[in-house]
Every structure is written in C-alpha cells, then in structure tokens.
C-alpha positions in Angstrom: -0.9 -12.6 -10.7 2.8 -12.8 -10.2 4.5 -14.1 -7.1 5.7 -11.4 -4.6 3.8 -8.4 -3.5 5.3 -6.1 -0.9 2.6 -4.7 1.4 2.5 -1.3 3.1 0.7 -0.9 6.4 -2.0 1.4 4.8 -3.4 -1.3 2.6 -3.4 -4.0 5.3 -5.2 -1.7 7.7 -7.8 -1.0 5.0 -8.3 -4.7 4.4 -8.5 -5.5 8.1 -10.9 -2.7 9.0 -13.3 -3.8 6.2 -13.2 -7.6 7.0 -11.4 -8.2 3.7 -8.2 -9.8 5.0 -9.4 -13.1 3.5 -8.4 -11.7 0.1 -4.8 -12.4 1.0 -5.4 -16.0 2.0 -7.5 -16.5 -1.1 -4.9 -15.2 -3.4 -2.1 -17.1 -1.7 -4.0 -20.4 -2.1 -5.3 -19.9 -5.6 -2.6 -17.9 -7.2 0.5 -18.7 -5.0 0.8 -15.0 -4.2 3.7 -14.2 -1.7 2.7 -11.3 0.5 5.7 -9.7 2.2 6.1 -7.0 4.9 9.2 -5.5 6.3 9.9 -5.5 10.1 8.9 -1.9 10.6 5.5 -2.5 8.9 4.9 -5.5 11.2 5.6 -3.3 14.2 3.3 -0.6 12.8 0.3 -2.9 12.3 0.9 -5.6 14.9 3.4 -4.7 17.5 2.3 -1.2 18.6 -1.4 -1.6 17.9 -1.7 -4.8 19.9 -1.0 -2.8 23.1 -3.9 -0.4 22.5 -7.4 -1.8 23.1 -9.0 0.1 20.3 -6.7 -1.3 17.7 -5.9 -4.7 19.2 -8.5 -6.7 17.3 -7.2 -5.5 13.9 -3.6 -6.2 15.1 -4.6 -9.7 16.3 -6.1 -10.7 13.0 -3.1 -9.4 11.1 -0.8 -11.3 13.5 -2.8 -14.4 12.7 -1.9 -14.0 9.0 1.8 -13.7 10.0 1.5 -16.8 12.1 -0.2 -18.7 9.3 2.5 -17.6 6.8 0.0 -15.7 4.7 2.1 -12.6 5.4 5.8 -13.1 5.3 8.0 -10.8 7.5 11.4 -9.9 6.1 13.7 -8.6 8.9 17.1 -7.8 7.4 19.5 -5.1 8.7 20.4 -4.3 5.1 16.8 -3.4 4.4 16.7 -0.9 7.2 20.0 0.6 6.0 18.8 0.9 2.4 15.5 2.4 3.7 17.5 5.2 5.3 19.1 6.1 2.0 15.7 6.0 0.2 14.2 8.3 2.9 17.1 10.7 2.5 16.5 10.9 -1.2 12.7 11.0 -1.1 12.5 13.6 1.7 14.7 16.0 -0.3 12.6 16.0 -3.5 10.1 18.7 -2.4 10.6 21.7 -0.2 8.8 24.6 1.3 9.9 27.9 -0.4 13.6 27.0 -0.3 15.6 23.8 -0.9 17.0 24.1 2.7 13.4 23.5 4.0 12.7 19.9 2.7 9.3 18.3 3.1 9.2 14.9 4.8 6.9 12.7 2.6 8.2 9.2 3.3 8.3 7.3 6.6 10.5 4.3 7.7 7.9 1.6 7.0 7.2 2.9 3.5 10.9 3.2 2.7 11.5 -0.3 3.9 8.8 -1.5 1.5 10.5 0.3 -1.4 13.9 -1.2 -0.3 12.4 -4.7 -0.7 11.0 -4.3 -4.2 14.1 -4.9 -6.3 15.8 -7.6 -4.2 12.5 -9.7 -4.1 11.8 -9.0 -7.8 8.4 -7.9 -6.7 5.3 -7.7 -8.9 4.0 -4.6 -7.2 3.8 -2.5 -4.0 0.4 -2.8 -2.3 -0.2 0.7 -0.9 -3.3 2.8 -0.2 -1.4 5.8 1.1 -1.7 8.4 -1.8 1.7 10.2 -1.4 3.8 7.0 -1.7 1.7 5.7 -4.5 2.0 8.9 -6.6 5.7 9.0 -5.7 6.1 5.7 -7.6 3.6 6.2 -10.4 3.5 9.9 -11.1 5.7 12.2 -9.0 4.9 15.2 -11.3 1.2 14.8 -10.3 2.2 14.6 -6.7 4.1 17.9 -7.1 1.1 19.5 -8.8 -1.2 18.4 -6.0 1.2 19.7 -3.3 1.7 23.0 -5.2 -2.1 23.4 -5.5 -2.5 23.1 -1.8 0.7 25.1 -0.9 1.7 27.4 -3.8 5.2 28.0 -2.4 6.1 24.3 -2.6 9.2 23.6 -4.8 10.7 20.5 -6.3 14.0 19.1 -7.5 12.6 17.8 -10.8 15.8 16.1 -11.9 16.0 14.2 -8.6 12.3 13.4 -8.9 12.7 11.8 -12.3 15.8 9.8 -11.1 13.8 8.6 -8.0 11.0 7.3 -10.3 13.4 5.6 -12.6 15.0 3.8 -9.6 11.6 2.2 -8.7 10.0 0.9 -11.9 7.4 -1.0 -9.9 3.6 -0.5 -10.1 1.6 0.5 -7.1 -1.6 -1.5 -6.3 -4.3 -0.4 -3.9 -6.5 -2.6 -1.7 -9.4 -1.9 -4.0 -7.5 -3.3 -7.0 -6.4 -6.4 -5.1 -10.0 -7.0 -3.9 -11.4 -6.5 -7.4 -9.0 -9.1 -8.8 -10.0 -11.5 -6.0 -13.6 -10.8 -6.7 -13.2 -11.5 -10.4 -11.7 -14.9 -9.5 -14.4 -16.1 -7.1 -13.6 -14.6 -3.7 -17.2 -13.4 -3.1 -18.8 -16.5 -4.6 -19.9 -17.9 -1.2 -22.4 -15.0 -1.1 -24.2 -16.6 -4.1 -26.9 -14.2 -5.4 -25.5 -11.4 -3.3 -22.0 -11.7 -4.7 -22.0 -8.5 -6.8 -23.7 -6.4 -4.1 -21.2 -7.5 -1.5 -18.3 -6.8 -3.9 -19.5 -3.3 -4.7 -20.1 -2.6 -1.0 -16.6 -3.7 -0.2 -15.1 -1.1 -2.5 -17.0 1.6 -0.8 -15.9 0.3 2.6 -12.3 0.3 1.5 -12.5 3.9 0.5 -13.9 4.9 3.9 -11.2 2.8 5.6 -8.5 5.0 4.0 -7.9 3.8 0.5 -7.3 6.7 -1.8 -9.8 6.2 -4.7 -11.8 8.7 -6.7 -15.6 8.7 -7.1 -15.1 8.0 -10.8 -13.1 4.9 -10.0 -15.8 3.7 -7.6 -18.4 4.3 -10.2 -16.4 2.1 -12.6 -16.2 -0.7 -10.1 -20.0 -0.5 -9.6 -20.4 -1.4 -13.3 -18.3 -4.6 -12.8 -20.0 -7.9 -12.6 -18.1 -10.7 -10.9 
C-alpha cells in the first residue's frame, strides 16, 4: 500500500457504522498509510453530526481518529477554490434533455477530495458513493446507468473524457480497504472465527452504504484470510 489515501465521507461513515474504523489505525501502523480528509468532509462527518444525538456516536469515534492523527485534516483555501472549479466542470457533464439543464452530481466534500489527489500525490480516493467512483473510473458507464433510469439524460462526451483524464487516480471502496487489511492480519484476534468475521464485515459494509454488487460479495466469500 502506498502512502496517501484521500477519504470521502461515504467510506468513513460505512467503516464507522460497521465498527471497522480500526482498519485505518491498523493500516497506518503496519503500512504507514496516510489517511487524509478535506475540511468540508470533516464537517460532514464530525462537525454537523456531533450536534445530532442519533449520529453523535459515529461522529465522536471519527473525531477520535482525527485527534489521534489517524485521519489528517487538510484545511487550505486553495483546496476549496479548486473544488469550486471541479464542481463547475463535473456538474455540467450531464444534463436533463437539454445542455441548459445540467445535473448536479458532485458536492463540495467530494470535489475537495478530488482537489487534493494531485497535490498530495495520492495513491487513491477512498469513496463508497457510486456516482463519484464511476465518475473517476468509468464515466461512460455512469452515463449509461443514468440514461437507463432517465432516457432523456444527455452528456457532453468530450468534456467527460477530459474530466477522466484530469483525474487518473483509482477509486477504492471501504470493502477493498477492509479486505486488504484482512489479508494482512486485521481480523487475526478473532482466531478460528477470523474468516467468518471478515465475510460478515463485507456484508455489513454493503448495508451501511458501500456500493458493491452481489457477485463481488460472492467473490469475497471465497477469500480466506
């Protein structure tokens, strides 16, 4: 595993809600992974949720990772400025019926994550949210899925290709991060139950919001750690 991984709120919430946040500490200690979040993501998963009782426990555990420097917050005005430009481009790629009716597919937090990738020479973007992941990996597939749901959806395919070229970074989901940790001993404390706990964690991540197909889950069930 390389050094820096920029984290979107979607993956951190999935890990928190399935009691898998320890994966981050494990990978930082054993592989010197540097997990980074922009300021807006910190507010999304710590600031605002900490004021709502229902979400405060998740927020408190993520805040602890920030306080312990497992999650590193990058707050830089230039990041927010670049994120605005990224949002303007991304949110003009697809439209409803006519180009003057653009579809908003990227939010501030996700855009700030994208803005950090190149300056930090990141290994990957950790993101469970399907739209952002496909925007990086396969915007044509994203367009096909959108069009299947809403046939009148259109796209600026040239701009789509240019956007993908601008961000040649892989997207990683919480399931993939957890599987990597599992293969390197994260679940070893469960002894004979190690594989069962790992397999259950993948299911849990799916139901916590990670976009993963049943086929992918079936493939994970065949893994032995």
